C-alpha positions as CSV (number, residue, x, y, z in Angstrom):
1,X,-22.7,-8.0,-41.8
2,X,-19.5,-6.0,-40.9
3,X,-16.9,-7.7,-38.7
4,X,-16.5,-6.3,-35.2
5,X,-13.2,-4.4,-34.8
6,X,-10.5,-6.3,-33.0
7,X,-8.6,-4.5,-30.4
8,X,-5.1,-6.1,-30.2
9,X,-3.9,-4.1,-27.2
10,X,-7.1,-4.8,-25.3
11,X,-6.5,-8.5,-25.5
12,X,-3.0,-8.0,-24.1
13,X,-4.3,-5.9,-21.3
14,X,-6.9,-8.4,-20.4
15,X,-4.3,-11.2,-20.1
16,X,-2.0,-8.9,-18.1
17,X,-4.9,-8.0,-15.7
18,X,-6.0,-11.6,-15.1
19,X,-2.4,-12.8,-14.6
20,X,-1.5,-10.0,-12.2
21,X,-4.6,-10.7,-10.2
22,X,-3.9,-14.4,-9.8
23,X,-0.1,-14.2,-9.2
24,X,-0.5,-11.4,-6.6
25,X,-3.0,-13.4,-4.7
26,X,-0.8,-16.4,-4.5
27,X,2.1,-14.2,-3.4
28,X,-0.1,-12.6,-0.7
29,X,0.1,-15.6,1.6
30,X,3.5,-14.3,2.7
31,X,4.1,-11.3,4.8
32,X,7.3,-9.3,4.3
33,X,9.0,-7.1,6.9
34,X,11.6,-4.6,6.0
35,X,12.7,-2.8,9.2
36,X,9.5,-1.7,10.8
37,X,7.4,-1.9,7.6
38,X,5.2,-4.9,7.2
39,X,3.2,-5.8,4.0
40,X,2.0,-8.8,2.1
41,X,4.1,-10.0,-0.8
42,X,1.3,-9.5,-3.3
43,X,1.8,-5.8,-2.9
44,X,4.9,-6.1,-5.1
45,X,2.8,-6.9,-8.2
46,X,-0.8,-6.0,-7.3
47,X,-0.6,-2.2,-8.1
48,X,-0.1,-3.2,-11.7
49,X,-3.7,-4.5,-11.7
50,X,-5.0,-1.1,-10.9
51,X,-2.8,0.6,-13.5
52,X,-4.0,-1.8,-16.1
53,X,-7.6,-1.3,-15.0
54,X,-7.1,2.5,-15.3
55,X,-5.8,2.0,-18.9
56,X,-8.7,-0.2,-19.9
57,X,-11.3,2.1,-18.4
58,X,-9.8,5.2,-19.9
59,X,-9.5,3.8,-23.4
60,X,-12.2,1.1,-23.7
61,X,-14.8,2.3,-21.2
62,X,-16.3,1.3,-17.9
63,X,-18.6,-1.4,-19.2
64,X,-15.7,-3.4,-20.6
65,X,-13.8,-3.0,-17.3
66,X,-16.8,-4.0,-15.3
67,X,-17.2,-7.2,-17.4
68,X,-13.5,-7.9,-16.9
69,X,-13.9,-7.8,-13.2
70,X,-16.2,-10.8,-13.3
71,X,-13.9,-12.6,-15.7
72,X,-10.9,-12.0,-13.5
73,X,-12.7,-13.1,-10.4
74,X,-13.9,-16.3,-12.2
75,X,-10.3,-17.1,-13.3
76,X,-9.1,-16.5,-9.7
77,X,-11.8,-18.8,-8.4
78,X,-10.8,-21.5,-10.9
79,X,-7.2,-21.2,-9.8
80,X,-7.9,-21.7,-6.1
81,X,-10.4,-24.5,-6.8
82,X,-7.6,-26.3,-8.7
83,X,-5.2,-25.8,-5.7
84,X,-7.9,-27.2,-3.4
85,X,-8.6,-30.3,-5.5
86,X,-4.8,-31.0,-5.7
87,X,-4.5,-30.5,-2.0
88,X,-7.2,-33.2,-1.1
89,X,-6.1,-35.7,-3.7
90,X,-4.1,-38.5,-2.2
91,X,-0.3,-38.5,-2.6
92,X,2.3,-41.2,-2.4
93,X,3.4,-42.2,1.1
94,X,7.0,-41.2,0.4
95,X,6.1,-37.6,-0.7
96,X,7.0,-35.5,2.2
97,X,5.6,-32.1,1.2
98,X,1.9,-32.4,1.8
99,X,2.0,-30.2,5.0
100,X,4.1,-27.6,3.3
101,X,1.7,-27.5,0.4
102,X,-1.3,-27.2,2.7
103,X,0.4,-24.5,4.9
104,X,1.0,-22.3,1.9
105,X,-1.6,-23.0,-0.8
106,X,-4.1,-24.3,1.7
107,X,-4.3,-20.7,3.1
108,X,-5.2,-19.4,-0.3
109,X,-8.9,-19.8,0.3
110,X,-9.1,-16.9,2.8
111,X,-6.7,-14.8,0.8
112,X,-8.7,-15.3,-2.4
113,X,-12.1,-14.6,-0.8
114,X,-10.7,-11.5,0.8
115,X,-9.1,-10.4,-2.4
116,X,-12.1,-11.1,-4.5
117,X,-14.3,-8.9,-2.3
118,X,-11.6,-6.2,-2.0
119,X,-10.6,-6.0,-5.6
120,X,-14.2,-6.1,-6.9
121,X,-15.3,-3.2,-4.6
122,X,-12.0,-1.2,-4.9
123,X,-11.6,-1.6,-8.7
124,X,-15.3,-1.1,-9.3
125,X,-15.3,2.3,-7.6
126,X,-11.9,3.2,-9.1
127,X,-13.1,2.6,-12.6
128,X,-16.5,4.2,-11.9
129,X,-15.0,7.4,-10.6
130,X,-12.4,7.5,-13.5
131,X,-15.1,7.2,-16.1
132,X,-17.4,9.6,-14.2
133,X,-14.7,12.3,-13.9
134,X,-13.8,11.8,-17.6
135,X,-17.3,12.7,-18.7
136,X,-17.5,15.7,-16.3
137,X,-14.1,17.1,-17.4
138,X,-14.7,16.2,-21.1
139,X,-11.6,14.0,-21.1
140,X,-9.2,16.7,-19.6
141,X,-6.9,16.4,-16.6
142,X,-6.0,12.7,-17.1
143,X,-3.3,12.6,-14.4
144,X,-5.6,14.1,-11.8
145,X,-8.4,11.7,-12.7
146,X,-6.0,8.7,-12.5
147,X,-4.6,9.6,-9.1
148,X,-8.0,10.7,-7.6
149,X,-9.9,7.6,-8.5
150,X,-7.0,5.4,-7.5
151,X,-6.7,7.1,-4.1
152,X,-10.3,6.1,-3.3
153,X,-10.3,2.7,-4.9
154,X,-6.9,1.6,-3.4
155,X,-8.0,2.7,0.1
156,X,-11.2,0.6,-0.2
157,X,-9.3,-2.3,-1.6
158,X,-6.4,-2.2,0.9
159,X,-8.6,-1.9,3.9
160,X,-11.1,-4.6,3.0
161,X,-8.4,-7.0,1.9
162,X,-6.3,-6.6,5.0
163,X,-9.1,-6.9,7.5
164,X,-10.7,-9.9,5.8
165,X,-7.4,-11.7,5.1
166,X,-5.4,-11.1,8.3
167,X,-8.0,-10.1,10.9
168,X,-7.7,-12.3,13.9
169,X,-4.3,-13.6,12.9
170,X,-2.3,-10.5,13.8
171,X,-2.7,-7.6,16.2
172,X,-4.6,-4.5,15.5
173,X,-1.4,-2.5,15.4
174,X,0.0,-4.8,12.7
175,X,-3.3,-4.6,10.7
176,X,-3.1,-0.8,10.7
177,X,0.6,-1.0,9.8
178,X,-0.2,-3.2,6.9
179,X,-3.0,-1.0,5.6
180,X,-1.0,2.1,5.8
181,X,2.1,0.6,4.3
182,X,0.4,-1.2,1.5
183,X,-1.7,1.9,0.7
184,X,1.3,4.1,0.5
185,X,3.2,1.6,-1.7
186,X,0.3,1.4,-4.1
187,X,-0.1,5.1,-4.4
188,X,3.6,5.7,-4.7
189,X,3.7,3.1,-7.4
190,X,0.8,4.7,-9.3
191,X,2.5,8.1,-8.9
192,X,5.9,7.0,-10.1
193,X,4.4,5.1,-13.1
194,X,1.8,7.7,-14.0
195,X,3.9,9.3,-16.7
196,X,4.4,5.9,-18.3
197,X,0.7,5.1,-17.8
198,X,-0.3,8.3,-19.6
199,X,2.1,7.6,-22.5
200,X,0.7,4.1,-22.9
201,X,-2.9,5.4,-22.8
202,X,-2.1,8.0,-25.5
203,X,-0.2,5.5,-27.6
204,X,-3.0,2.9,-27.5
205,X,-5.7,5.5,-28.2
206,X,-3.9,6.6,-31.4
207,X,-3.2,3.0,-32.5
208,X,-6.6,1.5,-31.7
209,X,-8.4,4.8,-32.7
210,X,-10.7,4.6,-29.7
211,X,-11.4,6.9,-26.8
212,X,-14.6,5.9,-24.9
213,X,-16.9,8.4,-23.1
214,X,-19.8,6.9,-21.2
215,X,-21.8,7.6,-18.2
216,X,-21.0,4.7,-15.9
217,X,-23.5,2.7,-14.0
218,X,-22.1,0.5,-11.2
219,X,-24.6,-2.3,-11.8
């Protein structure tokens, strides 16, 4: 029985996607304000998750990316469960940082649940559209497919996450500010890094000798 082909770059991309998802969610507990611009700190790193998702979908296909969504969410849930268990375990009387720990990592539950819903829906539609457009265009117009699918996926992700994570804790004006700011940051990041993303896709396709075309099914 022949051995299944091992994709070295795929394994690296999987690790990068999961790490990005976890770290950006932890960072998201902090809001940053620069002048009149407000955004959650996870925005600094989170766009990388969508870029990696685009690379995986374009090269290895929608089915693999969809499976990775479940893996990533499971690892994120494991992370927050660990934080929660650590939080409720008793600490020495002379340890003075329990409240600080609870204030920051104790808030992760809401952030993670919001992010899980937002990332799953946003990335699912992003990957679905990217794969769908690839079949229709016969693999042409990669830049347009990347930006078009990301525009829709990022809008869904940003809106869902912001409302679920911060609704009721800040004013409506701040919510709208966050959504608009984070969305623009994500799209600008994708736009600026798109030449690099395309080069990486072309490089991995040639090295791994794979370029997947498949009609995607969301479920």
